[in-house]
N, C-alpha and C positions, 0 to 999 in steps of 0.2 A: 504494500500500500504506500501511498505518498506519505512522507514524513511531514508534520506540520510546518517544518522549516522550509519545505519545498513548495508550499502552496502559492508562492509568488512567482513561480517559474513562468517565463514567457518564451514562446507561446505555449498555451496548453494544447497538448496533442490528444485528440479523442478519436478512437477507432469506433466506427459504427458497424456492429457485427451481429449476425444471426445466420446460422447455417441453413435455415429454412429460406426458400425463396418466396417472393410475393408477400412480404410482411411490411412493406413500406420503408425499407431501409434506405434506398436511394432517394425516395421522395423526402424522407426525413433529412438526409444529408443536404440535398439541394435547398430545401426551404428553411432548415435551421441555419445553414450558412448564410442565406439571404437575409433572414431576420436579424442575425448577429451583425451583418454588414450594415443593415439599415439603421442600427443604433450607433454606428460609428466604429465598430470593431473591424480590425483588419484580419481577413480570413483567407486561408488557403484550403481548398478542397483537393485532396489527393485521390484520384479515381484509380483503384486497383482491381476493379471488376472488368474482366475481358469484354463484357457486353458494352461497356462504355456509356451506359445510360446517363450517368451523372454529367458526363461531358456534353452529350446531346441535350439534356435537359437544361443546361446553362448556356445554350446557344453556340457551343463550340462544335462546328461541323467537321466531318472527316477531312476536308481539305485544309483545315486549320491545325490539324494534329500532325505537324511535321515531325515533332519529337514527342514521345509519350513516356508513360511510366515504365514501359519496357526498356526504353533507352536509358532511363535513369537507373534502373536496377541492374541491367545486364550489359549495357554498352558504355558505361561511365560517362554519360552525358552530364553536363553541368545543369544544376537545378534552374539557374537563371535562364538557360536556353530552352527549357522544357515548359516553364510556367507560362500560361496564357491568361489574358484578361477575359472576363466573362461579360455578360450583359449587365451585371450588377456592380456598381461602384464599390470598391473595397473588398471585392470577392475575386480571388484568383483561383486558377485550377491547374493541376497537373493532369492532362487528359489521358484517356486510355483507348486502346483499340483491341481487336481480336488477337493481335500479336501476343498479348499476355497469356493466351491459352497454353502456350508452350513454356511459360516462365517457370512453372513448377518443376518440370523435368530438367530445365537448364540450371535452375538454382540448386537442385538436388546434388549436383556434382561440385558445388562450391563449398569450401570449408566453412565459410561465413554465411551459409545459405539463410539462416534465420535472423541475421543481424544487418543485412544489407540496407534495409530501410531505416533502421535506427541510426546507422552511420550517416545517412543523408539528412534525416530530420532532426538530429541532435547536433549537427555540425555548423560551422561558421557560415556556410552558404544560406542556410535557412535564417540564421540570425540577421543576415544582411537585409532580409525582406521586412523586418520589423513588424512581425505579425502578432496578433493577440490570440488567434486560434488556428489550429490545423485540424481539419476533419478528414478522416480516412474512410472512404466508402469501400468496404470490403466485399469480396464476392460471396455469394450465398453457399458457402461451404467452409469447412474448417481445414483448408489446405495450407500450403507453405506461404502463400501470399497473405492469408489472414494471420498466420503466426508472425510473419514479418511486421504486420501492422500492430499486433499486440506487443511485440517486443519494442517497437518504436514509441508506442503511446504511453501517456500517463494514465489513461483510463479508457474504459470501454462503455459506450452507450448502446443499449440493447433495445431496438424497436421490437415490440411483441404484439403480434396480431391477436385479436380477441377471438380465439377459436379453441376447440375442445382440447387439442394436444399442445397447447401453448407451453404449459409448465414442463411437459416431458422434453420438448426440444430445448428449453431453457436450462434444464439440468445438465445436459451434455455440454452446452456452451460454458456454463459455470465451471465444470470440471476442466475444460480446456484452458480457460483463463487461469484457473488455479495452477495448472501444470506450468504454464508460461511464467507465472509469478514465482513459482518455487525454483525454476531452473534458469530463466533468462532475464526476467525483468521484475525484481523484487518490489518495485514501487507501484506496479500495476494494480489498479482498483476498479471497482464498478462505478462508473459515473452515475448511472441510473438506468431504470427500465421505463420506457415510454409505451403506453398502450396505444395501438394504432387500429385503424379500420373499425372503430367502435360504432355500433348501431344501437342507439338508445331504444329502438322499437323491438330489439331482439333480446329475449331473456337470456340467451346463451352469453351474449356480450356482458351482461350484468353479472352473471355467475362467474365468468372468467375473471372479471375485475375483482370481485370479492375474493376469489381464490388466490389471485396473484398478490393482492394487498395483504391478505391474511398470512401468506407465506413470507413475503418480502418486506412488508412494512413500509418505512419511509424511503426505502431504496426506489420505490415506484413514484414517478412524478405525479403531482396532483393533476397536471394538464393531461388531457386525453385527446388524441387525434381522431376525429370522427370520419366515417365514410362520407366522402364529399365529391360531387360531380366535378367541381372545379379542380380539385387535386388530380383527378383522373384525366381531365382534358388538357391541362397545362403542358405536359410533356409533348403532346402532338404539335404544339406551337413553339417548341424548343425554348421554353421559358419557365421559371419557377412560378408556382401558383401565386406567390405574393406579388409578382408583376402582372400576371394574367388577370387576377381579380383579388385585390388585397382586402376586399370586404367579405369574401366568402368565409364560411365557417372554418374550412380547412386552413386558410391563410391566417385567420385570427388565432386559431389554435397553435400554429407554429410560432407566431409572435409571442403568445403566452408562454410557450415552452422555452423560447430563448430568454425571456425575462426571468423565468424560474431558474434556469441554469445560471444566469448571471447573478441572481440573488443568492443562490447557494454558494457560488464561488466567492462572492463578496463577504458574506457573513461567516463562512467557514465555521459553522457551529460544531461540526464534527470533523475529525481528521479525514475520515473516509467511510464509505460503505464497503466493508471488507468482503472479499471473495468467500470467506468462511461462511457467509450467510447461505451458501449452497447447502449446508447441512440442514437448513430448514425446509428445503423444497421437497414437496411430496408429489409424485407423479401418479 
């Protein structure tokens, strides 16, 4: 976990991870990054999902991705050469393409295969960008790219879809975070769990919320991300929902989530939510 003395580290590096696909991970990365940038924070989003959806969703088309996360991790490209400006002021991105599909295999033969991203994101090149936050959009699997993100990050933010098997998948993710914490990144902690795709008309969503809060307590953000048409439509226009329609329920929810995260960081009432909370999870 983070030591209290380390809570003023800049930038704060947060990996967004969940091995399940379709939980709103990339939507959260895009819109949380946009919401943080909108209140004056300098943000870098690192896209390490081979699908490259975060890059597309922030208006960075394939023709703009001359250099990508692949080049950063495997071709020794300079961070300053890979970073792209997005549609959003104060929000930069390291874009991704399908080239990353082969990264796991190529990294496997590297002695430093799990620490490549940490070397980049904890180094002087990143410091030169004078960022407040780095958000890493992980692929929907617990592969070597996701491990790299966890080793580089200070914390992990977990988007959790309100569905029947939510806690079961979360248990495996918690175990993986614990393993990284014990072996490669002792300061790693859980940033928080955000409930996504919540349908207030659905009793199952309410039951999942009760179960998750009952198991994880204040590790779960108060803010809930609802199912929202505007959140679904925005990617087809290659922009965050906060730009597409900032008055939509989804956009307002992400603004509230950003405010809640900033409030937690500012108050620092507790040193961290520890990975040991995994012991409380029942599947």
